[in-house]
C-alpha positions in Angstrom: 104.6 -51.1 -149.8 100.9 -51.0 -148.9 101.6 -47.8 -146.9 102.2 -46.0 -150.2 98.8 -47.1 -151.8 96.7 -44.3 -150.3 99.1 -41.6 -151.5 99.3 -43.2 -154.9 95.4 -43.2 -155.0 95.4 -39.5 -154.2 98.0 -38.7 -156.9 96.3 -40.8 -159.5 93.0 -39.0 -158.9 94.7 -35.6 -159.0 96.5 -36.5 -162.2 93.3 -37.5 -163.9 91.4 -34.5 -162.7 94.2 -32.1 -163.7 94.3 -33.6 -167.2 90.6 -32.8 -167.5 91.1 -29.3 -166.2 93.9 -28.7 -168.6 91.7 -29.8 -171.5 88.9 -27.5 -170.4 91.4 -24.5 -170.0 92.9 -25.3 -173.4 89.4 -25.2 -175.0 88.8 -21.9 -173.3 92.1 -20.6 -174.6 91.5 -21.7 -178.1 88.1 -20.1 -178.2 89.7 -16.7 -177.5 91.7 -15.3 -180.5 93.5 -12.9 -178.2 94.9 -15.8 -176.1 95.7 -18.2 -179.0 98.5 -16.2 -180.6 101.7 -15.0 -178.9 102.2 -11.3 -178.7 105.0 -9.2 -180.0 106.3 -7.4 -177.0 107.5 -9.1 -173.8 104.9 -7.1 -171.7 102.1 -8.1 -174.0 103.2 -11.8 -173.8 103.4 -11.7 -170.0 99.9 -10.2 -169.9 98.6 -13.0 -172.2 100.3 -15.7 -170.1 98.8 -14.2 -167.0 95.3 -14.3 -168.5 95.9 -17.9 -169.6 97.0 -18.8 -166.0 93.9 -17.2 -164.6 91.7 -19.1 -167.0 93.4 -22.3 -166.1 92.8 -21.6 -162.4 89.1 -20.8 -163.2 88.7 -23.9 -165.2 90.3 -26.0 -162.5 88.1 -24.6 -159.7 85.0 -24.9 -161.9 85.8 -28.6 -162.7 86.4 -29.3 -159.0 83.1 -27.6 -158.0 81.1 -29.4 -160.7 82.5 -32.7 -159.6 82.5 -31.9 -155.9 86.1 -32.9 -155.7 86.4 -31.9 -152.0 90.1 -32.0 -151.0 89.2 -32.6 -147.3 86.8 -35.4 -148.0 89.2 -36.9 -150.4 91.9 -36.9 -147.8 89.6 -38.7 -145.4 88.9 -41.5 -147.9 92.4 -42.3 -149.4 91.6 -46.0 -149.8 89.2 -45.0 -152.7 89.2 -41.2 -153.1 87.2 -41.4 -156.3 84.2 -42.5 -154.3 84.0 -39.0 -152.8 83.3 -37.3 -156.1 79.8 -36.0 -156.8 77.2 -33.9 -155.1 74.7 -36.7 -154.4 75.5 -38.6 -151.3 73.8 -41.2 -149.2 71.5 -40.2 -146.3 74.5 -40.1 -143.9 75.3 -36.6 -145.2 72.9 -33.9 -144.0 73.3 -30.9 -146.2 73.4 -27.9 -144.0 74.7 -24.5 -145.0 77.9 -25.0 -143.1 78.4 -28.4 -144.8 77.9 -26.9 -148.2 80.3 -24.1 -147.4 82.8 -26.6 -146.2 82.4 -28.7 -149.4 82.9 -25.5 -151.5 86.0 -24.6 -149.6 87.4 -28.1 -150.2 86.6 -28.0 -153.9 88.3 -24.6 -154.2 91.4 -26.1 -152.6 91.2 -29.0 -155.0 90.8 -26.6 -158.0 93.8 -24.6 -157.0 95.8 -27.9 -156.6 94.6 -29.0 -160.1 95.9 -25.8 -161.6 99.4 -26.9 -160.8 98.9 -29.1 -163.9 99.1 -32.8 -164.8 102.9 -32.7 -165.3 103.3 -31.6 -161.7 101.0 -34.4 -160.4 102.7 -37.0 -162.7 106.2 -35.9 -161.5 105.0 -36.3 -157.8 103.6 -39.7 -158.7 106.9 -40.8 -160.3 108.7 -39.6 -157.2 106.5 -41.6 -154.9 106.9 -44.7 -157.1 110.7 -44.2 -156.9 110.6 -43.9 -153.2 108.4 -47.0 -152.9 110.8 -49.0 -155.0 113.8 -47.8 -153.1 112.1 -48.7 -149.8 111.1 -52.1 -151.1 114.8 -52.9 -152.0 116.2 -51.6 -148.8 
């Protein structure tokens, strides 16, 4: 069952970060009267939902960048992925332009992933727990 622990760590981190990004996106939505209320026609409602989805994506990417939640670095530290968060790193990291660009690329990938929503990450986590339990019984 220990083989599942790194994946569970990743999913727990993404679940927590996606809850935070959803709260941020919801605050953005509630601050805009045009997005708060449903629209009358189906076309207007689709346009409103599209604007909400874009704000959710923007909030998720912004949160990932602010926290430096670099997807690629997270994947390389699955034993404790939360240790990779944050822009301040020990001296082992030499911040070059290419390293900063790489970190930004990783945070954008994380932000896009967070935009899937906490329900998605929770469902994947439930699936992994189910598989882990089935493997443990088998």
